[in-house]
DOTIRO-900644 format. One line per field, with one value per residue: residue in one letter; x, y, z of N, C-alpha, C in turn. Coordinates in steps of 0.05 Angstrom, whole numbers, plus 5000, padded with zeros to 4 digits. Atoms other than C-alpha are relative to their C-alpha. Example, Ala and Ser with C-alpha at 12.3 -4.5 7.8 and 13.67 -1.06 7.14 Angstrom:
<sebas>
residu: a  s $
n_xx: 5018  4984 $
n_yy: 4976  4976 $
n_zz: 5000  4999 $
ca_xx: 5246  5273 $
ca_yy: 4910  4979 $
ca_zz: 5156  5143 $
c_xx: 5018  4985 $
c_yy: 5024  5022 $
c_zz: 5000  5014 $
</sebas>
This chain:
<sebas>
residu: x  x  x  x  x  x  x  x  x  x  x  x  x  x  x  x  x  x  x  x  x  x  x  x  x  x  x  x  x  x  x  x  x  x  x  x  x  x  x  x  x  x  x  x  x  x  x  x  x  x  x  x  x  x  x  x  x  x  x  x  x  x  x $
n_xx: 5027  4991  4990  5022  5006  4982  5003  5028  5002  4986  5016  5016  4987  4985  5015  4992  5025  5026  4998  5015  5029  5007  4995  5021  5023  4997  5005  5024  5015  4998  5016  5029  5004  4998  5023  5025  4999  5004  5028  5011  4993  5002  5007  4980  4981  5004  5005  4976  4993  5014  4993  4976  5005  5009  4979  4982  5013  5001  4975  4992  5021  4987  4975 $
n_yy: 5005  5008  5029  5017  4995  5014  5030  5011  5002  5027  5023  5006  5009  5027  5021  5025  5014  5000  5026  5018  4999  5007  5029  5011  4995  5020  5028  5004  5000  5023  5020  5000  5007  5032  5018  4998  5021  5026  5006  4999  5022  5025  5025  5009  5007  5028  5025  5006  5019  5025  5009  5011  5026  5019  5011  5015  5022  5018  5005  5015  5026  5014  5013 $
n_zz: 5015  5031  5000  5002  5024  5016  4996  5011  5028  5007  4996  5019  5028  5001  5015  4991  4989  5019  5016  4981  5007  5026  5007  4988  5016  5026  4993  4988  5028  5016  4987  5005  5031  4996  4984  5011  5021  4995  4993  5023  5015  4987  5013  5020  4985  4988  5025  5007  4980  5003  5022  4994  4987  5016  5020  4981  4995  5029  5007  4975  5006  5020  4995 $
ca_xx: 6428  6472  6500  6425  6407  6466  6455  6382  6396  6454  6406  6354  6404  6434  6414  6450  6398  6349  6374  6355  6287  6283  6308  6257  6203  6224  6226  6159  6130  6162  6133  6063  6068  6089  6037  5982  6009  6011  5938  5918  5956  5941  5906  5954  6010  5980  5958  6032  6055  6003  6024  6097  6074  6034  6092  6137  6087  6081  6155  6163  6104  6141  6202 $
ca_yy: 7943  7939  7867  7841  7870  7842  7774  7769  7789  7735  7684  7699  7695  7629  7575  7518  7466  7480  7424  7374  7398  7397  7332  7308  7341  7306  7240  7247  7272  7211  7168  7191  7187  7115  7094  7130  7088  7027  7033  7054  7000  6946  6897  6899  6892  6830  6799  6806  6770  6718  6705  6699  6648  6609  6604  6580  6531  6501  6499  6465  6412  6394  6369 $
ca_zz: 2426  2362  2384  2391  2326  2292  2325  2302  2231  2230  2258  2204  2146  2173  2127  2161  2180  2125  2080  2133  2131  2059  2053  2105  2065  2002  2033  2066  1994  1963  2014  2006  1928  1940  1987  1942  1881  1913  1937  1865  1830  1882  1835  1776  1823  1859  1784  1767  1830  1822  1750  1776  1825  1781  1732  1791  1811  1739  1732  1797  1777  1716  1747 $
c_xx: 5010  5007  4975  4988  5015  4994  4969  5000  5021  4981  4978  5010  5013  4986  5009  4975  4977  5003  4990  4973  4988  5001  4980  4974  4999  4997  4974  4979  5004  4985  4967  4995  5002  4981  4974  5001  4995  4969  4985  5004  5004  4994  5017  5024  4996  4992  5030  5019  4989  5008  5028  4995  4990  5022  5019  4993  4998  5023  5006  4983  5010  5026  4994 $
c_yy: 4996  4969  4987  5005  4984  4971  4994  5001  4980  4974  4998  4997  4973  4979  4975  4987  4995  4976  4977  4996  4998  4976  4983  5001  4987  4972  4996  5005  4973  4975  4995  4993  4968  4985  5006  4980  4976  4990  5004  4980  4974  4975  4996  4992  4971  4981  4997  4980  4977  4986  4989  4975  4978  4988  4983  4974  4977  4989  4979  4969  4984  4987  4973 $
c_zz: 4973  4998  4994  4972  4980  5006  4988  4969  4991  5003  4974  4976  5000  4988  5006  5016  4978  4981  5013  4996  4971  4990  5012  4987  4974  5005  5009  4969  4982  5012  4995  4971  4998  5010  4983  4967  5003  5006  4971  4982  5016  4984  4976  5011  5008  4972  4993  5017  4998  4976  5005  5015  4990  4979  5016  5004  4978  4994  5018  4998  4977  5003  5004 $
</sebas>
């Protein structure tokens, strides 16, 4: 019985593998924040890319 109790206590104290779970949760949180920011700032980002595209088209037309 002592061996089972010792094994259970050792299993509970074992922290190996928690890093993987923590990194997974952190990556999921970053992905969710990035997706929310992309949805919220969709129009300003689109305007920036459109301005760049217009500038490139204007520069190409002047050749």
